[in-house]
N, C-alpha and C positions, 0 to 999 in steps of 0.2 A: 504494500500500500504506500503510494507516494504522497507525501504532503507538500504543500506549497506555503509560501509566506502568507498568502491570503487565508489559508486554513488556520495557521497559527494565530493570526490577528483575530479571526472570527472566534476561535476558542477562547482567546484572551478577553474578547469583548463579552462573550457569554459568561465567563467567570468573573467579570468586572475587574479585570487586571489590566493596568496600563503597561504596555510594553513598547520599547523603542525599536527602531529598525535593527539595531545591533543585537538587542536581546531576542528579537524575533528570529533572526538568522541563527543565533547560538542555540535557541530552543529547537529550531527546525532540525539542526544537525543532531542534537541529542535525541529527539523523538524519532528521527529517521533511524538512528542506530538501535534504539529500543525496539521499534517495529520490525527492523531487519532481523534482530535476534529472535523475536517471537515467530517470524516466518520460518527461520531455520529450525526452531524447536518443533513447529507444527509439521515440518517436512519429515521428521523422524517417524519410522514405522513402529508403532507401539502395540500392534495387534498381538495378542497372546501375553501381554505383560499385565500382571496383577497389580492393581494400585496398592500402595503401601501407606500406612499412617506415619511411618518413621523410616529413616534411611538405614537404620540398623535393626536387626531382629532381636529386640530386647523385651523382657517382661518387667513390669514395674514391681518393685519390692513393696509389699503391703504389710503393715503391722496387723496383729490380731485385734479384732474389734472387741475390746474388753472395757468394762466400766472401771474408771480409775478414780472417780470422785463420788461421794455419796450424795444423796438428795438432801439438801439443806433448806428447802423451801420454808418449812415451818420456822426455822431459826431466823431466817432473813425477814419473813413476814411479821415475826414477833417484834422486831425492832423498826417496823415501818412507821413513817410519820403518822400522827394522829389526825382524825377528822377535825375540821374546824367548827364543830358544833358544840364544843364545850366538854365533850367526853374524852376520856383517856384511851379509848379503843383505837387500835391501829386501823389505818385506812385499807382494810382487806375484807373481801367477801368471797366466799366459795373458792378460796385459793388464788384469787386475782386481786391485784392492787386497784384501789379506787382512785380515780383522778378527776379533777374538776371538768365539767362539761365546757368545751370551748367552741363548739359549733351549735348554732341555734337550730 
């Protein structure tokens, strides 16, 4: 695919980028090189090649999924801030923290 200076200027206009003539010609040579490389890669016959997720055939080392900390919900909720209604009860109900309503 061959690009021209006009193509570069049109792309720059669509991207709202101001480019000078010198920048446009430099961009043209860079983009032409990139598109040439893409054409070379597309010319390679990849029939029968299985796609890979990684360049090396490695397996990920996983640790055992074991519980390392105990459930401390009751301890944390016991020290929760109190309701602002004059009581000393923590702002907790049914295992959930109570928060002020902020949306009408």
